[in-house]
C-alpha positions as CSV (number, residue, x, y, z in Angstrom):
1,M,-83.9,145.2,74.2
2,S,-81.3,143.1,76.1
3,S,-78.7,141.6,74.7
4,S,-80.0,138.6,76.6
5,T,-83.7,138.4,74.8
6,V,-84.1,136.7,71.6
7,P,-85.0,138.9,68.4
8,T,-88.0,137.9,67.2
9,S,-88.9,140.8,64.8
10,Q,-87.4,141.6,61.3
11,Q,-86.6,144.9,62.6
12,Q,-85.2,143.7,66.2
13,I,-83.3,141.4,63.7
14,K,-81.7,144.4,62.0
15,Q,-81.2,146.1,65.4
16,Y,-79.2,143.6,67.1
17,L,-77.1,143.1,64.3
18,R,-76.3,146.6,63.9
19,K,-75.5,147.2,67.3
20,H,-73.2,144.0,67.5
21,K,-70.9,144.6,64.0
22,K,-70.2,148.5,65.7
23,K,-68.6,146.4,69.1
24,W,-66.7,144.3,66.6
25,S,-65.5,146.6,64.5
26,E,-64.0,148.5,67.4
27,E,-62.2,145.7,69.0
28,K,-60.7,145.0,65.9
29,S,-59.9,148.7,65.5
30,A,-58.4,148.8,69.0
31,S,-56.3,145.5,68.1
32,G,-55.0,147.2,65.1
33,D,-53.4,150.2,67.3
34,I,-51.9,147.5,69.9
35,K,-49.6,145.9,67.3
36,R,-48.7,149.3,65.2
37,S,-47.3,151.2,68.6
38,G,-45.7,148.2,69.8
39,Q,-44.1,146.8,66.3
40,S,-44.7,143.3,66.6
41,T,-47.6,140.9,67.2
42,G,-49.4,141.5,70.2
43,Q,-50.3,137.6,72.3
44,R,-53.9,137.6,74.0
45,S,-53.9,136.1,77.4
46,L,-56.6,136.2,80.3
47,N,-56.4,138.3,83.1
48,K,-57.9,138.3,86.3
49,S,-61.9,139.0,85.2
50,N,-61.3,135.9,82.0
51,S,-61.5,138.0,79.8
52,Y,-58.5,138.3,77.1
53,S,-56.4,141.2,77.3
54,Y,-53.1,141.7,74.8
55,V,-49.4,141.7,76.2
56,K,-46.4,143.5,74.4
57,A,-44.0,140.6,73.2
58,K,-40.6,141.2,72.9
59,P,-39.3,143.0,68.9
60,V,-37.8,140.4,66.7
61,L,-34.6,142.0,65.8
62,M,-34.5,141.8,61.7
63,R,-30.6,140.8,60.2
64,K,-30.0,143.1,57.1
65,G,-28.0,141.1,54.0
66,R,-27.6,137.2,54.1
67,T,-27.5,135.0,56.9
68,T,-25.0,132.0,57.7
69,I,-24.9,129.7,60.4
70,D,-23.1,132.0,62.7
71,H,-26.3,133.7,63.1
72,L,-27.6,130.5,65.0
73,P,-27.9,130.3,68.6
74,D,-25.4,128.2,70.9
75,E,-28.3,126.1,71.7
76,V,-28.9,125.4,67.7
77,L,-25.5,124.3,67.1
78,Y,-25.1,122.1,70.4
79,K,-28.4,120.6,69.1
80,I,-26.4,119.7,65.7
81,F,-23.3,118.8,67.4
82,S,-24.7,116.5,69.7
83,F,-25.5,114.4,66.0
84,F,-21.5,114.2,65.4
85,G,-19.2,111.6,66.1
86,A,-15.7,112.0,68.0
87,H,-13.9,112.9,64.9
88,H,-15.8,115.6,63.2
89,L,-16.5,116.8,66.6
90,L,-12.5,117.0,67.0
91,L,-12.6,118.8,63.3
92,T,-15.0,121.1,64.4
93,A,-13.3,122.1,67.3
94,R,-10.6,123.6,65.1
95,V,-13.0,125.6,63.1
96,C,-13.4,129.2,65.5
97,K,-13.6,129.8,69.3
98,R,-17.2,129.4,70.0
99,W,-17.0,125.7,68.1
100,N,-14.2,124.7,70.1
101,I,-15.8,126.0,73.5
102,L,-19.3,123.8,72.4
103,A,-17.5,120.9,70.7
104,N,-15.4,120.4,73.8
105,D,-18.5,120.6,75.8
106,N,-18.3,118.0,79.2
107,L,-21.8,116.7,77.9
108,L,-20.5,115.8,74.5
109,W,-18.0,113.7,74.9
110,A,-19.4,112.5,78.0
111,E,-21.7,110.0,76.2
112,I,-19.2,109.3,73.7
113,F,-16.5,108.1,76.6
114,K,-19.9,106.1,77.8
115,T,-19.8,104.3,74.3
116,Y,-15.9,103.8,73.0
117,A,-14.0,103.8,76.8
118,P,-16.6,102.0,79.3
119,N,-14.4,100.0,82.0
120,K,-15.6,96.6,82.5
121,K,-14.8,96.4,86.1
122,K,-16.1,99.4,88.3
123,D,-15.5,102.5,87.0
124,T,-13.2,104.5,89.0
125,T,-13.4,107.7,87.2
126,L,-14.8,110.3,89.5
127,E,-16.2,113.3,88.2
128,P,-14.9,116.2,90.2
129,E,-17.6,118.8,91.8
130,N,-16.5,121.9,89.5
131,I,-15.7,120.0,85.9
132,P,-12.9,121.9,84.0
133,F,-13.2,122.6,80.3
134,S,-13.0,119.5,77.9
135,F,-12.6,117.0,81.1
136,W,-14.4,113.8,79.4
137,K,-12.8,114.6,76.0
138,S,-9.2,114.4,77.8
139,Q,-10.8,111.5,80.2
140,C,-11.8,109.4,76.8
141,I,-8.5,109.8,74.8
142,K,-6.9,108.7,77.5
143,R,-8.8,105.5,78.6
144,C,-9.1,104.9,74.7
145,S,-5.0,104.9,74.5
146,D,-4.8,103.0,76.9
147,Q,-6.9,100.3,76.2
148,R,-5.5,99.5,72.7
149,N,-2.1,99.5,74.1
150,K,-2.6,97.0,76.6
151,D,-4.2,95.4,74.5
152,A,-1.6,95.5,71.8
153,F,1.7,94.8,74.3
154,R,-0.5,91.8,75.8
155,H,0.6,90.0,72.3
156,L,3.8,91.0,72.8
157,R,4.8,88.7,75.0
158,K,5.3,85.6,72.4
159,L,8.4,85.2,70.8
160,H,9.4,84.1,67.6
161,P,11.9,81.2,68.1
162,Y,13.9,81.6,64.9
163,T,14.1,85.9,65.2
164,G,13.5,86.4,68.8
165,L,11.2,89.0,68.0
166,P,7.9,89.3,69.0
167,R,6.1,86.6,66.9
168,E,2.6,88.7,65.8
169,T,4.0,91.8,65.1
170,N,2.4,92.1,61.8
171,K,-1.3,91.0,63.1
172,I,-0.8,93.5,65.9
173,L,0.0,96.1,63.4
174,E,-3.3,95.3,61.4
175,R,-5.4,94.8,64.5
176,C,-4.1,98.3,66.0
177,G,-5.5,99.5,62.5
178,I,-1.9,101.4,62.0
179,Q,-1.4,103.1,58.8
180,W,1.7,104.9,57.5
181,V,1.5,108.5,55.6
182,L,4.5,110.0,54.3
183,V,5.0,113.3,54.7
184,L,7.0,115.8,52.2
185,Q,7.6,119.4,53.4
186,D,8.7,121.6,51.1
187,S,10.5,125.1,51.3
188,R,7.6,127.5,52.0
189,G,6.7,125.0,54.9
190,E,4.0,123.6,53.4
191,Q,3.5,119.8,54.1
192,H,2.3,117.2,51.6
193,E,0.7,114.2,52.8
194,M,0.7,110.8,51.4
195,R,-0.9,107.4,52.4
196,A,1.1,104.6,52.0
197,C,-0.1,102.8,48.7
198,G,1.5,99.0,49.7
199,N,2.4,97.2,52.9
200,F,4.6,94.2,52.3
201,P,5.4,92.4,56.0
202,F,8.0,90.0,56.4
203,C,9.6,88.0,59.7
204,M,11.7,90.4,60.7
205,S,10.5,93.8,59.2
206,S,8.0,95.6,56.6
207,L,8.6,97.4,53.7
208,V,6.3,100.3,53.2
209,R,5.6,102.5,49.7
210,W,4.2,105.7,48.3
211,Y,3.3,107.0,44.8
212,S,1.0,109.5,43.7
213,L,0.7,112.2,40.8
214,Q,-0.1,114.9,43.1
215,S,3.0,114.8,44.9
216,P,5.2,118.3,44.9
217,S,8.4,118.9,42.6
218,L,11.2,117.5,44.1
219,R,13.6,120.1,44.0
220,E,11.4,122.1,46.9
221,I,11.2,119.7,48.9
222,R,13.2,120.4,52.3
223,K,12.5,117.7,54.6
224,I,11.0,113.7,54.5
225,Q,9.0,112.0,57.5
226,V,7.2,109.0,57.8
227,Y,4.6,108.4,60.4
228,S,2.0,106.0,62.2
229,I,-1.5,106.7,62.1
230,N,-2.9,105.3,65.1
231,P,-6.7,105.0,65.4
232,L,-8.3,105.7,69.1
233,F,-11.8,103.7,69.1
234,F,-12.4,100.2,68.6
235,E,-15.4,97.9,68.1
236,R,-15.3,94.2,68.6
237,G,-11.4,94.0,68.0
238,R,-10.9,96.5,65.4
239,A,-10.5,100.3,64.0
240,V,-13.8,102.0,63.9
241,A,-14.2,103.9,60.6
242,N,-13.2,107.5,60.6
243,S,-11.7,106.9,64.0
244,P,-9.5,109.8,65.5
245,Y,-6.0,108.8,65.7
246,Q,-2.9,109.6,66.8
247,R,0.7,110.4,65.5
248,S,4.2,109.3,65.6
249,L,7.2,110.3,63.9
250,L,9.1,107.3,62.8
251,L,11.7,108.5,61.1
252,E,13.0,112.3,59.8
253,L,14.9,113.1,56.9
254,E,16.5,116.2,55.7
255,L,16.8,116.6,51.6
256,K,18.0,119.3,49.3
257,W,17.6,117.3,46.1
258,D,20.2,119.5,43.7
259,S,23.1,118.9,46.2
260,W,22.3,115.3,46.7
261,V,22.3,114.4,43.3
262,R,25.3,115.8,42.4
263,T,27.4,114.3,45.2
264,N,25.5,110.6,45.2
265,S,24.7,108.6,41.6
266,P,21.2,106.3,40.7
267,T,22.5,102.7,43.1
268,S,20.1,101.3,39.8
269,S,18.0,102.3,37.1
270,D,16.1,100.8,33.9
271,D,14.1,102.4,30.9
272,L,11.9,104.6,33.5
273,V,13.1,105.8,36.6
274,N,16.1,105.8,38.5
275,L,16.7,104.9,41.8
276,Y,18.7,106.1,45.0
277,L,19.1,105.4,48.7
278,L,18.6,107.6,51.6
279,P,19.9,106.8,54.5
280,Q,17.5,105.6,57.3
281,G,16.7,102.8,55.1
282,V,14.7,104.7,52.5
283,M,14.8,104.3,49.0
284,L,14.1,106.8,46.3
285,A,13.1,106.9,42.7
286,T,13.1,109.6,40.0
287,W,11.3,109.4,36.8
288,K,14.0,109.4,33.6
289,G,11.9,111.9,31.5
290,D,11.4,115.2,34.4
291,G,13.4,114.1,37.4
292,E,10.5,114.6,39.5
293,L,9.4,111.9,42.4
294,A,8.3,108.6,41.1
295,F,7.8,107.1,44.3
296,V,9.3,106.2,47.8
297,A,9.9,103.2,49.8
298,A,11.2,103.0,53.9
299,C,12.2,99.6,55.2
300,L,10.6,99.3,58.9
301,H,12.2,96.6,61.1
302,H,10.3,94.8,63.7
303,H,12.3,95.6,66.6
304,Q,10.1,97.7,68.8
305,L,8.3,98.9,66.0
306,V,4.8,98.8,67.9
307,Q,6.2,100.9,70.4
308,R,7.7,103.4,68.4
309,C,4.1,103.9,66.8
310,L,2.2,104.0,70.2
311,Y,4.4,105.6,72.1
312,G,5.7,108.1,69.7
313,T,4.7,111.5,69.5
314,R,4.2,114.0,66.2
315,Q,7.2,115.9,66.9
316,S,10.0,113.1,67.9
317,A,10.6,109.5,67.6
318,F,10.3,107.0,70.3
319,I,14.0,106.2,71.1
320,P,14.2,103.1,73.2
321,T,16.6,102.7,76.2
322,L,19.6,100.9,76.6
323,P,19.3,97.7,79.1
324,K,21.6,98.3,82.3
325,P,24.8,96.3,81.6
326,V,25.8,93.7,84.2
327,F,29.3,93.7,84.6
328,D,31.2,89.9,84.9
329,D,34.5,90.4,85.6
330,V,35.0,86.3,85.8
331,D,34.7,86.3,81.5
332,K,37.9,87.4,80.0
333,T,35.6,87.5,77.0
334,Y,32.7,88.6,77.5
335,G,30.5,90.5,75.1
336,L,32.3,88.2,72.4
337,H,30.7,84.8,72.4
338,D,27.5,83.4,72.2
339,Y,25.6,85.4,69.9
340,S,23.1,84.3,67.3
341,C,22.2,86.3,64.0
342,T,19.3,85.9,61.6
343,M,20.1,87.6,57.6
344,E,17.8,87.5,54.8
345,L,17.3,89.1,51.1
346,H,14.1,89.9,49.9
347,H,11.6,91.7,48.1
348,Q,8.5,93.3,47.8
349,R,6.8,89.6,47.2
350,Q,9.2,87.0,48.7
351,S,11.9,86.2,50.0
352,I,15.1,85.0,47.7
353,W,17.7,84.3,50.8
354,N,17.5,83.8,54.6
355,Q,19.8,81.4,57.0
356,Q,20.4,81.4,60.8
357,F,23.8,81.3,62.6
358,R,24.1,80.3,66.2
359,R,26.9,80.4,68.9
360,L,29.1,83.2,67.4
361,H,32.4,84.4,68.9
362,C,35.0,86.8,68.1
363,K,38.5,86.2,69.4
364,R,41.0,89.2,70.9
365,E,43.1,88.8,68.1
366,N,40.3,90.0,65.8
367,L,39.1,93.2,67.7
368,V,41.0,95.3,64.7
369,G,40.1,98.7,64.3
370,G,37.5,99.2,66.3
371,Y,35.3,96.6,65.5
372,A,34.6,92.8,66.4
373,F,35.0,90.4,63.4
374,F,32.7,87.7,63.2
375,D,32.9,85.4,59.9
376,L,29.7,83.9,59.5
377,I,30.4,82.2,55.9
378,R,34.2,81.5,56.0
379,P,35.4,81.9,52.0
380,D,38.1,78.8,52.3
381,Y,35.1,76.5,53.4
382,S,32.6,75.0,50.9
383,S,30.5,73.6,53.6
384,D,29.9,77.1,55.0
385,H,28.9,78.5,51.4
386,S,25.3,79.1,50.6
387,I,23.1,79.1,47.7
388,I,20.5,81.6,46.2
389,S,18.5,80.4,43.1
390,Q,17.4,83.4,41.7
391,K,18.8,86.7,40.4
392,I,18.6,90.1,42.5
393,V,15.8,92.2,41.7
394,L,13.7,94.8,43.1
395,P,10.1,94.9,41.6
396,W,7.9,98.8,41.9
397,K,5.3,100.0,40.6
398,T,3.3,103.2,40.7
399,D,-0.5,104.3,39.0
400,A,0.2,104.2,35.7
401,F,3.8,102.2,35.6
402,K,5.8,98.9,36.7
403,G,9.3,97.6,36.1
404,R,11.8,96.3,37.9
405,L,15.4,97.5,38.9
406,E,18.4,94.7,38.7
407,N,21.4,94.4,41.5
408,V,19.0,96.1,44.4
409,T,17.8,94.1,47.6
410,I,16.7,94.3,51.1
411,L,18.6,92.9,53.7
412,D,17.1,92.6,57.4
413,M,19.0,91.4,60.0
414,T,18.6,90.6,64.0
415,I,21.6,89.8,65.6
416,L,21.0,88.5,69.6
417,D,23.1,88.9,72.4
418,E,24.1,85.7,75.0
419,Q,20.6,86.3,77.0
420,G,18.8,86.2,73.7
421,H,18.1,90.3,73.7
422,P,17.9,91.7,70.5
423,F,21.6,93.5,69.9
424,W,21.4,95.0,66.7
425,C,18.7,94.9,64.3
426,L,18.8,96.3,60.5
427,S,16.4,96.7,57.6
428,S,17.8,98.0,54.6
429,P,18.0,98.5,50.8
430,V,21.3,97.5,49.6
431,S,22.8,97.2,46.2
432,L,25.3,94.4,44.1
433,Q,28.7,96.4,43.6
434,S,30.7,94.2,41.2
435,T,34.8,93.3,42.7
436,S,37.2,91.0,42.0
437,E,38.7,90.2,45.6
438,G,36.0,87.7,46.4
439,L,36.3,85.9,42.9
440,S,36.1,82.0,43.0
441,F,36.2,79.6,40.4
442,D,35.0,76.5,42.5
443,Y,31.9,77.0,40.6
444,S,32.6,78.5,37.1
445,S,31.7,81.9,38.4
446,D,32.0,84.9,35.7
447,G,32.1,87.4,38.2
448,C,32.2,88.4,41.9
449,C,29.3,90.5,43.3
450,C,29.9,92.4,46.8
451,I,27.3,93.6,48.8
452,K,28.3,96.1,52.0
453,Y,26.5,98.1,54.4
454,V,27.9,100.1,56.7
455,E,26.1,102.3,59.7
456,P,27.9,103.5,63.3
457,K,26.7,100.2,65.4
458,G,28.8,98.3,63.0
459,K,29.0,96.9,59.0
460,V,28.2,94.1,56.7
461,V,30.1,92.4,53.8
462,M,28.6,89.8,51.7
463,E,30.2,88.2,48.4
464,L,28.2,86.3,45.8
465,N,29.8,84.4,42.4
466,W,27.0,84.4,39.9
467,S,27.2,80.9,37.7
468,P,25.7,81.1,34.1
469,D,25.7,77.5,34.4
470,R,23.2,76.7,37.5
471,E,21.4,80.6,36.9
472,Q,22.3,80.8,40.6
473,Y,24.2,82.4,43.1
474,F,26.5,81.1,45.6
475,V,27.4,83.1,48.9
476,T,31.1,82.5,49.6
477,R,31.8,85.2,52.5
478,L,29.9,86.8,54.8
479,L,31.5,89.0,57.9
480,V,29.8,91.0,60.2
481,A,32.0,93.7,62.0
482,V,30.3,95.2,65.3
483,S,32.0,98.5,66.6
484,L,33.7,98.0,69.9
485,Q,31.8,101.3,71.0
486,A,28.6,99.3,71.0
487,I,29.9,96.6,72.6
488,N,30.6,98.0,75.3
489,D,27.7,100.3,76.0
490,W,25.5,97.3,75.7
491,F,28.1,94.8,77.9
492,G,29.3,97.6,80.0
493,T,33.4,96.9,79.3
494,L,35.9,98.3,77.8
495,Y,37.5,96.9,74.7
496,K,39.7,99.2,72.8
């Protein structure tokens, strides 16, 4: 009976089933032999005669022990990294050498370049024939940095008519998303970072404050650094959250606290803290209980502050170059006249006194001891005297406590030359010291205080008389002494 014949009787049906069952079992056993001999499952495919045959597949390597992310192939990791933003790609590139290669892939960064660094005009960035490693990453960072700087400097052209400084410095810093970071480096070389807990902008400066319960021991600190954090990516004129950023060093101080305390006494104190004034406009407060760090504050003058933030690097601060001096052989008092000075006293919350002085000049006979002396407020002329209508205090605050430090304030000063260019700019904490030299009885004063500030470029002396009846200070003298060396460097003169 052929296989095509349809069985009819019961006996023929049994013979048919017996025959085909035997054939099926032989095929099944043959299939099992192939699997066992090849150590892997086979794959059926049609041959030329349209019949199925088994093709031996490559064996699957079984790993012993725990499987980690390092066992994933590059294709899978690349797919995962494609969902990351630029910030996370930069972090991923620092994990290991393999991840660095994948995270800097040009295809990944080409998409980020199109999102954050497109050019409104025709893009002139040509892709080289042989694309170097991380080409689009460097192009993206450079383009975003250039666009940010161009937008910031475009708003710096408008000058304030009162101070002569850029009018919108505070808005530019806010628009660029710039933040302030304090880095404390200990004796082991470890760095401890703190983000600013408060930023208090004023007309000529900004006061930045840091405090934290996690600060390192003050005796282990060897260096204090202040950085600006400058985001790179922007959307609709605002910095993107978790944007990559660049760091710029603004100031750096070497500090050995034990030796500093032995040679310097606290400038002011209250029931909880002692305040010390450090160089470069830095204030540092310690707890009276254990002597550890309470808070740190820094005064940042607005003159070229945007340039210092955007042009500085992580290792070095941006140093502005002096303008080329223009020599004048006709004016015998060149560099000694037509200055203007704007001065302000303030604390974190408000300004307590400000005044502007114009057409300042110094006679040749007032060139004494290497300084040119300018009398802004003369003690013998009561019409020059000015009023400060409140006591001078410095409020402070941390996570758990707050207080007020008496006889401490912030002094801001901007001196413009005869061309209106900033000649001398300062912002620094100062203290009131009792003195009897400038005591005046014209205001029923029961004591005289003096503010003194000294740096290589010059010094400032301010005398104040406190009137208890009126509860206000009277500024009876204000003297600014400018170094002749600074005048010679600026104007190209030879004063001695």
